[in-house]
PyMOL CGO cylinders between C-alpha atoms (Angstrom):
from pymol import cmd
from pymol.cgo import CYLINDER

trace = [
    CYLINDER, -182.47, 164.79, 24.20, -181.55, 166.77, 27.32, 0.3, 1, 1, 1, 1, 1, 1,
    CYLINDER, -181.55, 166.77, 27.32, -179.00, 169.53, 27.08, 0.3, 1, 1, 1, 1, 1, 1,
    CYLINDER, -179.00, 169.53, 27.08, -177.47, 172.10, 29.40, 0.3, 1, 1, 1, 1, 1, 1,
    CYLINDER, -177.47, 172.10, 29.40, -177.83, 175.60, 27.98, 0.3, 1, 1, 1, 1, 1, 1,
    CYLINDER, -177.83, 175.60, 27.98, -176.38, 178.86, 29.16, 0.3, 1, 1, 1, 1, 1, 1,
    CYLINDER, -176.38, 178.86, 29.16, -175.53, 182.14, 27.49, 0.3, 1, 1, 1, 1, 1, 1,
    CYLINDER, -175.53, 182.14, 27.49, -173.32, 185.18, 27.85, 0.3, 1, 1, 1, 1, 1, 1,
    CYLINDER, -173.32, 185.18, 27.85, -174.73, 188.56, 26.88, 0.3, 1, 1, 1, 1, 1, 1,
    CYLINDER, -174.73, 188.56, 26.88, -173.18, 191.69, 25.41, 0.3, 1, 1, 1, 1, 1, 1,
    CYLINDER, -173.18, 191.69, 25.41, -170.21, 189.91, 23.92, 0.3, 1, 1, 1, 1, 1, 1,
    CYLINDER, -170.21, 189.91, 23.92, -167.42, 191.47, 21.90, 0.3, 1, 1, 1, 1, 1, 1,
    CYLINDER, -167.42, 191.47, 21.90, -167.73, 189.51, 18.65, 0.3, 1, 1, 1, 1, 1, 1,
    CYLINDER, -167.73, 189.51, 18.65, -164.16, 190.13, 17.46, 0.3, 1, 1, 1, 1, 1, 1,
    CYLINDER, -164.16, 190.13, 17.46, -162.59, 189.00, 20.73, 0.3, 1, 1, 1, 1, 1, 1,
    CYLINDER, -162.59, 189.00, 20.73, -164.81, 185.92, 20.92, 0.3, 1, 1, 1, 1, 1, 1,
    CYLINDER, -164.81, 185.92, 20.92, -164.11, 184.90, 17.31, 0.3, 1, 1, 1, 1, 1, 1,
    CYLINDER, -164.11, 184.90, 17.31, -160.34, 185.36, 17.85, 0.3, 1, 1, 1, 1, 1, 1,
    CYLINDER, -160.34, 185.36, 17.85, -160.49, 183.22, 20.99, 0.3, 1, 1, 1, 1, 1, 1,
    CYLINDER, -160.49, 183.22, 20.99, -162.43, 180.51, 19.14, 0.3, 1, 1, 1, 1, 1, 1,
    CYLINDER, -162.43, 180.51, 19.14, -159.65, 180.40, 16.53, 0.3, 1, 1, 1, 1, 1, 1,
    CYLINDER, -159.65, 180.40, 16.53, -157.01, 180.19, 19.30, 0.3, 1, 1, 1, 1, 1, 1,
    CYLINDER, -157.01, 180.19, 19.30, -158.64, 177.11, 20.86, 0.3, 1, 1, 1, 1, 1, 1,
    CYLINDER, -158.64, 177.11, 20.86, -159.09, 175.48, 17.43, 0.3, 1, 1, 1, 1, 1, 1,
    CYLINDER, -159.09, 175.48, 17.43, -162.87, 175.37, 17.70, 0.3, 1, 1, 1, 1, 1, 1,
    CYLINDER, -162.87, 175.37, 17.70, -164.33, 174.04, 14.46, 0.3, 1, 1, 1, 1, 1, 1,
    CYLINDER, -164.33, 174.04, 14.46, -166.80, 176.26, 12.64, 0.3, 1, 1, 1, 1, 1, 1,
    CYLINDER, -166.80, 176.26, 12.64, -169.77, 173.97, 11.97, 0.3, 1, 1, 1, 1, 1, 1,
    CYLINDER, -169.77, 173.97, 11.97, -172.53, 176.39, 10.97, 0.3, 1, 1, 1, 1, 1, 1,
    CYLINDER, -172.53, 176.39, 10.97, -173.02, 179.74, 9.35, 0.3, 1, 1, 1, 1, 1, 1,
    CYLINDER, -173.02, 179.74, 9.35, -176.63, 180.44, 8.62, 0.3, 1, 1, 1, 1, 1, 1,
    CYLINDER, -176.63, 180.44, 8.62, -179.51, 182.83, 8.35, 0.3, 1, 1, 1, 1, 1, 1,
    CYLINDER, -179.51, 182.83, 8.35, -182.60, 181.59, 10.15, 0.3, 1, 1, 1, 1, 1, 1,
    CYLINDER, -182.60, 181.59, 10.15, -186.27, 182.34, 10.37, 0.3, 1, 1, 1, 1, 1, 1,
    CYLINDER, -186.27, 182.34, 10.37, -187.69, 180.95, 13.61, 0.3, 1, 1, 1, 1, 1, 1,
    CYLINDER, -187.69, 180.95, 13.61, -191.47, 180.71, 13.62, 0.3, 1, 1, 1, 1, 1, 1,
    CYLINDER, -191.47, 180.71, 13.62, -192.67, 180.27, 17.20, 0.3, 1, 1, 1, 1, 1, 1,
    CYLINDER, -192.67, 180.27, 17.20, -196.03, 178.60, 17.77, 0.3, 1, 1, 1, 1, 1, 1,
    CYLINDER, -196.03, 178.60, 17.77, -198.21, 178.24, 20.85, 0.3, 1, 1, 1, 1, 1, 1,
    CYLINDER, -198.21, 178.24, 20.85, -201.81, 177.72, 21.85, 0.3, 1, 1, 1, 1, 1, 1,
    CYLINDER, -201.81, 177.72, 21.85, -204.03, 180.82, 22.11, 0.3, 1, 1, 1, 1, 1, 1,
    CYLINDER, -204.03, 180.82, 22.11, -203.69, 180.72, 25.94, 0.3, 1, 1, 1, 1, 1, 1,
    CYLINDER, -203.69, 180.72, 25.94, -199.85, 180.68, 25.62, 0.3, 1, 1, 1, 1, 1, 1,
    CYLINDER, -199.85, 180.68, 25.62, -199.52, 177.57, 27.80, 0.3, 1, 1, 1, 1, 1, 1,
    CYLINDER, -199.52, 177.57, 27.80, -196.26, 176.47, 26.14, 0.3, 1, 1, 1, 1, 1, 1,
    CYLINDER, -196.26, 176.47, 26.14, -194.48, 179.81, 26.46, 0.3, 1, 1, 1, 1, 1, 1,
    CYLINDER, -194.48, 179.81, 26.46, -195.86, 180.32, 29.98, 0.3, 1, 1, 1, 1, 1, 1,
    CYLINDER, -195.86, 180.32, 29.98, -194.16, 177.03, 30.92, 0.3, 1, 1, 1, 1, 1, 1,
    CYLINDER, -194.16, 177.03, 30.92, -190.95, 178.17, 29.14, 0.3, 1, 1, 1, 1, 1, 1,
    CYLINDER, -190.95, 178.17, 29.14, -191.43, 175.90, 26.17, 0.3, 1, 1, 1, 1, 1, 1,
    CYLINDER, -191.43, 175.90, 26.17, -192.57, 176.29, 22.59, 0.3, 1, 1, 1, 1, 1, 1,
    CYLINDER, -192.57, 176.29, 22.59, -193.15, 174.69, 19.23, 0.3, 1, 1, 1, 1, 1, 1,
    CYLINDER, -193.15, 174.69, 19.23, -191.03, 175.99, 16.36, 0.3, 1, 1, 1, 1, 1, 1,
    CYLINDER, -191.03, 175.99, 16.36, -190.57, 175.73, 12.63, 0.3, 1, 1, 1, 1, 1, 1,
    CYLINDER, -190.57, 175.73, 12.63, -187.04, 176.88, 11.76, 0.3, 1, 1, 1, 1, 1, 1,
    CYLINDER, -187.04, 176.88, 11.76, -186.09, 177.61, 8.17, 0.3, 1, 1, 1, 1, 1, 1,
    CYLINDER, -186.09, 177.61, 8.17, -182.30, 177.64, 7.79, 0.3, 1, 1, 1, 1, 1, 1,
    CYLINDER, -182.30, 177.64, 7.79, -180.37, 179.12, 4.90, 0.3, 1, 1, 1, 1, 1, 1,
    CYLINDER, -180.37, 179.12, 4.90, -177.14, 177.14, 5.34, 0.3, 1, 1, 1, 1, 1, 1,
    CYLINDER, -177.14, 177.14, 5.34, -174.43, 179.47, 4.02, 0.3, 1, 1, 1, 1, 1, 1,
    CYLINDER, -174.43, 179.47, 4.02, -171.65, 176.86, 4.25, 0.3, 1, 1, 1, 1, 1, 1,
    CYLINDER, -171.65, 176.86, 4.25, -173.42, 174.16, 2.24, 0.3, 1, 1, 1, 1, 1, 1,
    CYLINDER, -173.42, 174.16, 2.24, -175.59, 176.51, 0.18, 0.3, 1, 1, 1, 1, 1, 1,
    CYLINDER, -175.59, 176.51, 0.18, -178.92, 174.83, 0.95, 0.3, 1, 1, 1, 1, 1, 1,
    CYLINDER, -178.92, 174.83, 0.95, -182.21, 175.46, 2.73, 0.3, 1, 1, 1, 1, 1, 1,
    CYLINDER, -182.21, 175.46, 2.73, -183.23, 173.10, 5.55, 0.3, 1, 1, 1, 1, 1, 1,
    CYLINDER, -183.23, 173.10, 5.55, -186.43, 173.16, 7.62, 0.3, 1, 1, 1, 1, 1, 1,
    CYLINDER, -186.43, 173.16, 7.62, -186.77, 171.83, 11.16, 0.3, 1, 1, 1, 1, 1, 1,
    CYLINDER, -186.77, 171.83, 11.16, -189.82, 171.10, 13.31, 0.3, 1, 1, 1, 1, 1, 1,
    CYLINDER, -189.82, 171.10, 13.31, -189.03, 171.37, 17.02, 0.3, 1, 1, 1, 1, 1, 1,
    CYLINDER, -189.03, 171.37, 17.02, -190.63, 171.31, 20.43, 0.3, 1, 1, 1, 1, 1, 1,
    CYLINDER, -190.63, 171.31, 20.43, -188.78, 172.47, 23.51, 0.3, 1, 1, 1, 1, 1, 1,
    CYLINDER, -188.78, 172.47, 23.51, -189.73, 172.21, 27.15, 0.3, 1, 1, 1, 1, 1, 1,
    CYLINDER, -189.73, 172.21, 27.15, -187.82, 173.60, 30.12, 0.3, 1, 1, 1, 1, 1, 1,
    CYLINDER, -187.82, 173.60, 30.12, -187.08, 170.89, 32.68, 0.3, 1, 1, 1, 1, 1, 1,
    CYLINDER, -187.08, 170.89, 32.68, -185.19, 173.13, 35.13, 0.3, 1, 1, 1, 1, 1, 1,
    CYLINDER, -185.19, 173.13, 35.13, -183.61, 176.56, 35.28, 0.3, 1, 1, 1, 1, 1, 1,
    CYLINDER, -183.61, 176.56, 35.28, -181.13, 176.69, 38.09, 0.3, 1, 1, 1, 1, 1, 1,
    CYLINDER, -181.13, 176.69, 38.09, -177.47, 177.20, 37.23, 0.3, 1, 1, 1, 1, 1, 1,
    CYLINDER, -177.47, 177.20, 37.23, -178.27, 176.09, 33.65, 0.3, 1, 1, 1, 1, 1, 1,
    CYLINDER, -178.27, 176.09, 33.65, -181.34, 175.75, 31.56, 0.3, 1, 1, 1, 1, 1, 1,
    CYLINDER, -181.34, 175.75, 31.56, -182.06, 172.06, 31.16, 0.3, 1, 1, 1, 1, 1, 1,
    CYLINDER, -182.06, 172.06, 31.16, -184.24, 171.57, 28.14, 0.3, 1, 1, 1, 1, 1, 1,
    CYLINDER, -184.24, 171.57, 28.14, -185.99, 168.62, 26.59, 0.3, 1, 1, 1, 1, 1, 1,
    CYLINDER, -185.99, 168.62, 26.59, -185.73, 169.08, 22.85, 0.3, 1, 1, 1, 1, 1, 1,
    CYLINDER, -185.73, 169.08, 22.85, -187.42, 167.05, 20.15, 0.3, 1, 1, 1, 1, 1, 1,
    CYLINDER, -187.42, 167.05, 20.15, -186.46, 167.99, 16.61, 0.3, 1, 1, 1, 1, 1, 1,
    CYLINDER, -186.46, 167.99, 16.61, -186.65, 166.57, 13.12, 0.3, 1, 1, 1, 1, 1, 1,
    CYLINDER, -186.65, 166.57, 13.12, -185.85, 167.76, 9.63, 0.3, 1, 1, 1, 1, 1, 1,
    CYLINDER, -185.85, 167.76, 9.63, -188.96, 168.27, 7.52, 0.3, 1, 1, 1, 1, 1, 1,
    CYLINDER, -188.96, 168.27, 7.52, -189.19, 168.57, 3.75, 0.3, 1, 1, 1, 1, 1, 1,
    CYLINDER, -189.19, 168.57, 3.75, -191.32, 171.69, 3.75, 0.3, 1, 1, 1, 1, 1, 1,
    CYLINDER, -191.32, 171.69, 3.75, -191.68, 174.38, 6.42, 0.3, 1, 1, 1, 1, 1, 1,
    CYLINDER, -191.68, 174.38, 6.42, -195.17, 175.22, 5.18, 0.3, 1, 1, 1, 1, 1, 1,
    CYLINDER, -195.17, 175.22, 5.18, -196.34, 171.65, 5.81, 0.3, 1, 1, 1, 1, 1, 1,
    CYLINDER, -196.34, 171.65, 5.81, -194.87, 171.87, 9.33, 0.3, 1, 1, 1, 1, 1, 1,
    CYLINDER, -194.87, 171.87, 9.33, -196.84, 175.06, 9.95, 0.3, 1, 1, 1, 1, 1, 1,
    CYLINDER, -196.84, 175.06, 9.95, -200.02, 173.33, 8.77, 0.3, 1, 1, 1, 1, 1, 1,
    CYLINDER, -200.02, 173.33, 8.77, -199.40, 170.47, 11.19, 0.3, 1, 1, 1, 1, 1, 1,
    CYLINDER, -199.40, 170.47, 11.19, -199.04, 172.90, 14.10, 0.3, 1, 1, 1, 1, 1, 1,
    CYLINDER, -199.04, 172.90, 14.10, -202.17, 174.79, 12.96, 0.3, 1, 1, 1, 1, 1, 1,
    CYLINDER, -202.17, 174.79, 12.96, -204.11, 171.50, 12.79, 0.3, 1, 1, 1, 1, 1, 1,
    CYLINDER, -204.11, 171.50, 12.79, -203.13, 170.86, 16.43, 0.3, 1, 1, 1, 1, 1, 1,
    CYLINDER, -203.13, 170.86, 16.43, -204.66, 174.20, 17.46, 0.3, 1, 1, 1, 1, 1, 1,
    CYLINDER, -204.66, 174.20, 17.46, -201.43, 176.18, 17.69, 0.3, 1, 1, 1, 1, 1, 1,
    CYLINDER, -201.43, 176.18, 17.69, -201.02, 179.63, 16.21, 0.3, 1, 1, 1, 1, 1, 1,
    CYLINDER, -201.02, 179.63, 16.21, -198.03, 181.58, 14.96, 0.3, 1, 1, 1, 1, 1, 1,
    CYLINDER, -198.03, 181.58, 14.96, -196.94, 183.81, 17.83, 0.3, 1, 1, 1, 1, 1, 1,
    CYLINDER, -196.94, 183.81, 17.83, -193.76, 185.34, 16.45, 0.3, 1, 1, 1, 1, 1, 1,
    CYLINDER, -193.76, 185.34, 16.45, -191.35, 185.12, 13.55, 0.3, 1, 1, 1, 1, 1, 1,
    CYLINDER, -191.35, 185.12, 13.55, -187.74, 185.88, 14.48, 0.3, 1, 1, 1, 1, 1, 1,
    CYLINDER, -187.74, 185.88, 14.48, -184.87, 186.35, 12.02, 0.3, 1, 1, 1, 1, 1, 1,
    CYLINDER, -184.87, 186.35, 12.02, -181.32, 185.75, 13.11, 0.3, 1, 1, 1, 1, 1, 1,
    CYLINDER, -181.32, 185.75, 13.11, -177.80, 185.12, 11.88, 0.3, 1, 1, 1, 1, 1, 1,
    CYLINDER, -177.80, 185.12, 11.88, -176.06, 182.25, 13.64, 0.3, 1, 1, 1, 1, 1, 1,
    CYLINDER, -176.06, 182.25, 13.64, -172.48, 181.13, 13.54, 0.3, 1, 1, 1, 1, 1, 1,
    CYLINDER, -172.48, 181.13, 13.54, -171.71, 177.90, 15.43, 0.3, 1, 1, 1, 1, 1, 1,
    CYLINDER, -171.71, 177.90, 15.43, -168.49, 176.31, 16.59, 0.3, 1, 1, 1, 1, 1, 1,
    CYLINDER, -168.49, 176.31, 16.59, -167.76, 172.93, 18.12, 0.3, 1, 1, 1, 1, 1, 1,
    CYLINDER, -167.76, 172.93, 18.12, -165.17, 172.36, 20.83, 0.3, 1, 1, 1, 1, 1, 1,
    CYLINDER, -165.17, 172.36, 20.83, -165.06, 168.75, 22.00, 0.3, 1, 1, 1, 1, 1, 1,
    CYLINDER, -165.06, 168.75, 22.00, -168.75, 168.02, 22.65, 0.3, 1, 1, 1, 1, 1, 1,
    CYLINDER, -168.75, 168.02, 22.65, -169.83, 171.61, 23.31, 0.3, 1, 1, 1, 1, 1, 1,
    CYLINDER, -169.83, 171.61, 23.31, -171.65, 173.73, 20.76, 0.3, 1, 1, 1, 1, 1, 1,
    CYLINDER, -171.65, 173.73, 20.76, -170.83, 177.45, 20.90, 0.3, 1, 1, 1, 1, 1, 1,
    CYLINDER, -170.83, 177.45, 20.90, -173.40, 179.54, 19.04, 0.3, 1, 1, 1, 1, 1, 1,
    CYLINDER, -173.40, 179.54, 19.04, -173.08, 183.22, 18.29, 0.3, 1, 1, 1, 1, 1, 1,
    CYLINDER, -173.08, 183.22, 18.29, -176.53, 184.71, 17.70, 0.3, 1, 1, 1, 1, 1, 1,
    CYLINDER, -176.53, 184.71, 17.70, -177.16, 188.06, 16.06, 0.3, 1, 1, 1, 1, 1, 1,
    CYLINDER, -177.16, 188.06, 16.06, -180.91, 188.60, 15.96, 0.3, 1, 1, 1, 1, 1, 1,
    CYLINDER, -180.91, 188.60, 15.96, -182.89, 191.06, 13.93, 0.3, 1, 1, 1, 1, 1, 1,
    CYLINDER, -182.89, 191.06, 13.93, -182.58, 194.25, 16.00, 0.3, 1, 1, 1, 1, 1, 1,
    CYLINDER, -182.58, 194.25, 16.00, -186.37, 194.57, 16.23, 0.3, 1, 1, 1, 1, 1, 1,
    CYLINDER, -186.37, 194.57, 16.23, -186.32, 191.43, 18.40, 0.3, 1, 1, 1, 1, 1, 1,
    CYLINDER, -186.32, 191.43, 18.40, -183.00, 191.55, 20.28, 0.3, 1, 1, 1, 1, 1, 1,
    CYLINDER, -183.00, 191.55, 20.28, -180.62, 194.49, 19.78, 0.3, 1, 1, 1, 1, 1, 1,
    CYLINDER, -180.62, 194.49, 19.78, -177.48, 192.85, 21.20, 0.3, 1, 1, 1, 1, 1, 1,
    CYLINDER, -177.48, 192.85, 21.20, -175.45, 189.77, 20.20, 0.3, 1, 1, 1, 1, 1, 1,
    CYLINDER, -175.45, 189.77, 20.20, -174.94, 186.91, 22.60, 0.3, 1, 1, 1, 1, 1, 1,
    CYLINDER, -174.94, 186.91, 22.60, -173.27, 183.53, 22.70, 0.3, 1, 1, 1, 1, 1, 1,
    CYLINDER, -173.27, 183.53, 22.70, -175.04, 180.37, 23.77, 0.3, 1, 1, 1, 1, 1, 1,
    CYLINDER, -175.04, 180.37, 23.77, -173.35, 177.20, 24.98, 0.3, 1, 1, 1, 1, 1, 1,
    CYLINDER, -173.35, 177.20, 24.98, -175.00, 173.80, 24.63, 0.3, 1, 1, 1, 1, 1, 1,
    CYLINDER, -175.00, 173.80, 24.63, -173.41, 170.75, 26.21, 0.3, 1, 1, 1, 1, 1, 1,
    CYLINDER, -173.41, 170.75, 26.21, -174.15, 167.69, 28.28, 0.3, 1, 1, 1, 1, 1, 1,
    CYLINDER, -174.15, 167.69, 28.28, -171.12, 168.15, 30.57, 0.3, 1, 1, 1, 1, 1, 1,
    CYLINDER, -171.12, 168.15, 30.57, -170.78, 170.88, 33.20, 0.3, 1, 1, 1, 1, 1, 1,
    CYLINDER, -170.78, 170.88, 33.20, -167.05, 170.12, 33.48, 0.3, 1, 1, 1, 1, 1, 1,
    CYLINDER, -167.05, 170.12, 33.48, -166.53, 170.61, 29.75, 0.3, 1, 1, 1, 1, 1, 1,
    CYLINDER, -166.53, 170.61, 29.75, -168.57, 173.82, 29.83, 0.3, 1, 1, 1, 1, 1, 1,
    CYLINDER, -168.57, 173.82, 29.83, -166.33, 175.23, 32.55, 0.3, 1, 1, 1, 1, 1, 1,
    CYLINDER, -166.33, 175.23, 32.55, -163.26, 174.29, 30.48, 0.3, 1, 1, 1, 1, 1, 1,
    CYLINDER, -163.26, 174.29, 30.48, -164.62, 175.98, 27.33, 0.3, 1, 1, 1, 1, 1, 1,
    CYLINDER, -164.62, 175.98, 27.33, -165.63, 179.11, 29.24, 0.3, 1, 1, 1, 1, 1, 1,
    CYLINDER, -165.63, 179.11, 29.24, -162.17, 179.41, 30.79, 0.3, 1, 1, 1, 1, 1, 1,
    CYLINDER, -162.17, 179.41, 30.79, -160.44, 178.93, 27.43, 0.3, 1, 1, 1, 1, 1, 1,
    CYLINDER, -160.44, 178.93, 27.43, -162.60, 181.71, 25.96, 0.3, 1, 1, 1, 1, 1, 1,
    CYLINDER, -162.60, 181.71, 25.96, -161.86, 184.10, 28.85, 0.3, 1, 1, 1, 1, 1, 1,
    CYLINDER, -161.86, 184.10, 28.85, -165.14, 183.66, 30.76, 0.3, 1, 1, 1, 1, 1, 1,
    CYLINDER, -165.14, 183.66, 30.76, -166.38, 181.91, 33.86, 0.3, 1, 1, 1, 1, 1, 1,
    CYLINDER, -166.38, 181.91, 33.86, -169.69, 180.48, 35.02, 0.3, 1, 1, 1, 1, 1, 1,
    CYLINDER, -169.69, 180.48, 35.02, -170.29, 183.81, 36.79, 0.3, 1, 1, 1, 1, 1, 1,
    CYLINDER, -170.29, 183.81, 36.79, -170.54, 185.47, 33.36, 0.3, 1, 1, 1, 1, 1, 1,
    CYLINDER, -170.54, 185.47, 33.36, -173.38, 183.18, 32.27, 0.3, 1, 1, 1, 1, 1, 1,
    CYLINDER, -173.38, 183.18, 32.27, -177.13, 183.26, 32.67, 0.3, 1, 1, 1, 1, 1, 1,
    CYLINDER, -177.13, 183.26, 32.67, -179.74, 180.52, 32.48, 0.3, 1, 1, 1, 1, 1, 1,
    CYLINDER, -179.74, 180.52, 32.48, -182.50, 183.05, 31.79, 0.3, 1, 1, 1, 1, 1, 1,
    CYLINDER, -182.50, 183.05, 31.79, -184.50, 182.73, 28.62, 0.3, 1, 1, 1, 1, 1, 1,
    CYLINDER, -184.50, 182.73, 28.62, -184.08, 185.41, 25.98, 0.3, 1, 1, 1, 1, 1, 1,
    CYLINDER, -184.08, 185.41, 25.98, -187.63, 186.58, 26.75, 0.3, 1, 1, 1, 1, 1, 1,
    CYLINDER, -187.63, 186.58, 26.75, -186.74, 187.02, 30.45, 0.3, 1, 1, 1, 1, 1, 1,
    CYLINDER, -186.74, 187.02, 30.45, -183.60, 188.96, 29.52, 0.3, 1, 1, 1, 1, 1, 1,
    CYLINDER, -183.60, 188.96, 29.52, -185.47, 191.22, 27.11, 0.3, 1, 1, 1, 1, 1, 1,
    CYLINDER, -185.47, 191.22, 27.11, -188.17, 191.83, 29.73, 0.3, 1, 1, 1, 1, 1, 1,
    CYLINDER, -188.17, 191.83, 29.73, -185.54, 192.77, 32.37, 0.3, 1, 1, 1, 1, 1, 1,
    CYLINDER, -185.54, 192.77, 32.37, -184.07, 195.26, 29.91, 0.3, 1, 1, 1, 1, 1, 1,
    CYLINDER, -184.07, 195.26, 29.91, -187.52, 196.66, 29.09, 0.3, 1, 1, 1, 1, 1, 1,
    CYLINDER, -187.52, 196.66, 29.09, -187.19, 195.62, 25.46, 0.3, 1, 1, 1, 1, 1, 1,
    CYLINDER, -187.19, 195.62, 25.46, -190.54, 194.90, 23.85, 0.3, 1, 1, 1, 1, 1, 1,
    CYLINDER, -190.54, 194.90, 23.85, -190.61, 192.05, 21.37, 0.3, 1, 1, 1, 1, 1, 1,
    CYLINDER, -190.61, 192.05, 21.37, -192.71, 191.99, 18.22, 0.3, 1, 1, 1, 1, 1, 1,
    CYLINDER, -192.71, 191.99, 18.22, -195.70, 190.35, 19.91, 0.3, 1, 1, 1, 1, 1, 1,
    CYLINDER, -195.70, 190.35, 19.91, -194.98, 191.71, 23.38, 0.3, 1, 1, 1, 1, 1, 1,
    CYLINDER, -194.98, 191.71, 23.38, -194.09, 188.28, 24.78, 0.3, 1, 1, 1, 1, 1, 1,
]
cmd.load_cgo(trace, "trace")
């Protein structure tokens, strides 16, 4: 699946949540996550702005734990990040890790975050609050397949495309001289 991704940094959570209510965006997720990022020892996936991931989700709405195995690869990074994403639910996160290990990947980083997600039309609006040791500021990410719909959602929430960035979180942290756990 290809998706357009962009994010807005340094958001005011209260204002954003109030605006989401005003536009009748549906809350579709509230979860605590552990994102285990895997790569080869030479970091070829991350160097190409991709990765392999095992995500363990504590779904706070449905009171259940779900594990996902994912690969992501950046296809382009102009106005938006265009990503190829392949993801499936797996029964056991530990088995997923063993599969990645058997392919020669290693655990690079484990990132904890709280995520709250809303749906407006076909656009997913995700508020991410990471463990402060990884990323000390909240941000909102937009995932959609329609640039026109993205512009509509941004305007309804009080933003414009000029407020967005297609940079990866690692690029943003590097620009702000914030060292991540593994110094990525």
